[in-house]
N, C-alpha and C positions, 0 to 999 in steps of 0.2 A: 562642626569645621565650623567659622567669625564666624558670620555673611557678611559683617559691614566694615571695611579698610580697620578702621584703630583697632578694631579686633578682631582680625587678622592680623597686625603688629601686633599689639600683643600678646598672642600666640609663638609670637618670632623672641619675641620678648624672654618672659619666662619662660625658651627654653636655652638660650642662654644662658641668663642664670642661673638655670638646674646645671648648667655643667658646672660651672664654678664649685655652685652650692655642693653637689656627687664628690666632684676635684676632696674640697675642704673637708667632707664628714669624715672620705674614703681617708684621706691622708691622717684625720684626726684618730681615725679609729687606729690604724695604719702603729701610730705615733703609744697608742697604751694598748694595745695586746703588744708592739717589743718592749714596754714594761715591765708586765703581768708576764713575760716569757719569764724574764729574769727572778720574779720572784717567788718564781713554781720552782726553779733551778734553784732559790738559795742563793742570788749574785746581787750581796746591793751595794756592791760597787756599783754592776752597769745598772742595774734601776736602777743609782739616786745619778748618774752620766748623763739616760735619757728626759730620768723626768724634765727639768725647764724645756723641753723640744714639748713631749708630750704638752705640757701645762701652756707653750706658746700657741698649739693650735685648736689646744679649744679655749683659750684664748677668742684664740680670732674669730673660730667659727660661735660665739656667740657675739666677738664685737658684729658679726655677718647678720647674724637672727635664725641662724643655722638652730640655732641650743639655748634657748633659756636659761638666765647673770644665775639660774636657781639652782635652775642642773647641773650645769659650768662648774661653780662653786662644790653639786655637790662628790659632779667627777673626782676634782683636784682633788678632794679631802677622802678620795676611801681612791684614790691616789695614792699619796700621801705616807695615808695607815698601812694602806696593805707593805713600803717599802718601807714603815719600821717599824713594823710587826715583824720585819727576816733576821734571824737571825746569823 
């Protein structure tokens, strides 16, 4: 526990930011998982339809600093490869 006033404020701010970050991370993982489910079921049209939504959530996470830029790019690339590999 922080002992100073500014330390207590910092703890409160970190808690608020954590809620937003965890929500954004949860939605990103959920959208990636939805695309992966369509890929595993060999449903290319469904996966392609959800791909922009997954890209949007990955980009938002990278923009806010939840993911590093290259990690986001690698994740988007992997999703694209997986969808393109569905026959």
